[in-house]
Structure formats: C-alpha cells, structure tokens
N, C-alpha and C positions, 0 to 999 in steps of 0.2 A: 468658044465656050468661056463661061465666067464662073468664078468661085466666089460665093457670098459667105462671109463669116460674120456672124452677129453675136455679140456678147450682151446678154440680157439678164434681168433679174430672174431668179429661179421661179418665183411665183407667177411669172408671165409665160412660162414655157407652154403650158397647156393651151392658153389663148392663142399663142403663135402657131402651135401645131394644128389646132383646129382650123384656124384661118387659112393656113396653107392647104390643108386637106379639102376645105370647102372650095378652094380655087383649083382643085385637081392637081396640086403639087405635093404629094405626100412623102416624097423621098428626102429625108434629112438625116444628118448625123448629129448626135447630141453628146456633149462632154461636160461633166461638172468640173468647174475650175474655181480658182480663187485669185484675187488681185485687188488692186485699188487704182482709182483715178485721182482726180483733184481732191476728193474728199478724204483721201489717205486712210483714215482709221475711223472706227465707230466706237463710241463709249457705250458700254452696256452694263446693266446691273445684274448681279447674281447674289442672292442671299445677303442683300444689303451692301455688298461691296461693288465698287465701280472698277471696271477694267477696260482696257482698249483692245479692240479687235483690229489687228494690223491689216489683215487680208479679209475681204468680204467674199461671200459665196456668190458665184455667178454661174451662168450656163452659156456654153458656146455652141451655136448652131452652125453647121457647115452644109452648104448646098452647092452642087455643081449643076449648071443649067446652060441652055442655049443662050447666046447673046441677046436675042430678042425677048427672052423671058426675064432677064435680070432686073430690069427696072420695076416690073410689076411685083416681083417677089420682094424687092426692097421696100416697096410701098406697103405691102401686106405686113411684113415684119415690123416696120416702123409704127403702123397703126395699132397692131395687136400688142406690142411691147410698151407702148406709151403710157406713162403715169403722170408725166409733167413734173416729176421730182428729180432730185439729183440721183445719179446712178442708173438711169434708164438704159444706158449702154451705148454701144457703138456698132456700126456696120462697116465692114471692109469689103471691097470689091477688087478682085484680081483676075488677070487673064490666065486661062489654062491652055497649055499647048496641045495636050493629048489626054484622052481617057481610053482605058482598055478594060473590057469586061473579061475577067479571068476565065470564067467558065467557057465562053465561046470564042474569045479572041477578037470580038468585034471592037472597032476603034471609032473614035470621034463621037458624034451625036448618037450614033446607033448604040453605043455602050451606055448611054444615059437612060434610054427608055426601057 
C-alpha cells in the first residue's frame, strides 16, 4: 500500500476532487494548511498599505491506495492541480505497512475498499 500526500493551491482542490471522482477514486482526506516554499512570502495590499504574508494558504490531500493505483492517482493530481506558476505544490509518496478498518477489524487492502 502507498500513501500519497499532495500539497496544492486551495483553488485547485475542487478540480482535483472531481478528477479523482471521475477516475472512481473518491476517498480522500483534506486538511487546510499554511506554509511556504522557495517563494517564502507574498506581498499583498490592503487599504493602500503593503504587508508580507509569511505563510501561504495551501491544502493537503492524503490518499492511501494499493501499490498499483499510486502512479495513476499521482498523474491525476498532477494534471488537475497544474497551473504552471510558482506554488503549484508537491506530491509525496510513502509506503504504508498496514491499514485497519476500525468498524470491522479488516486489515490491508480490504480495509481500503
């Protein structure tokens, strides 16, 4: 099993969610986060004054899937979250040793479906 974590721009969340649902993979966890990458901060204007926003709003999507599904899901997220600009985000892939469905006690890939 694999865990996919994608940090994307908030305005791309609906595009990613719809693309995953169209591919019959609707199960995701979404968390609102803040952070920065190489761009560090953003200068914004408010009532004529400039100020720096040190942390930018992002969304983290987490998906646990079968090994064979991981590459397809990564491609879907990459395509749906792409703008071509700075801050499009990152995708991280890790191995998952075990998954357990609390309600039934099912383990492994059975717990994912």
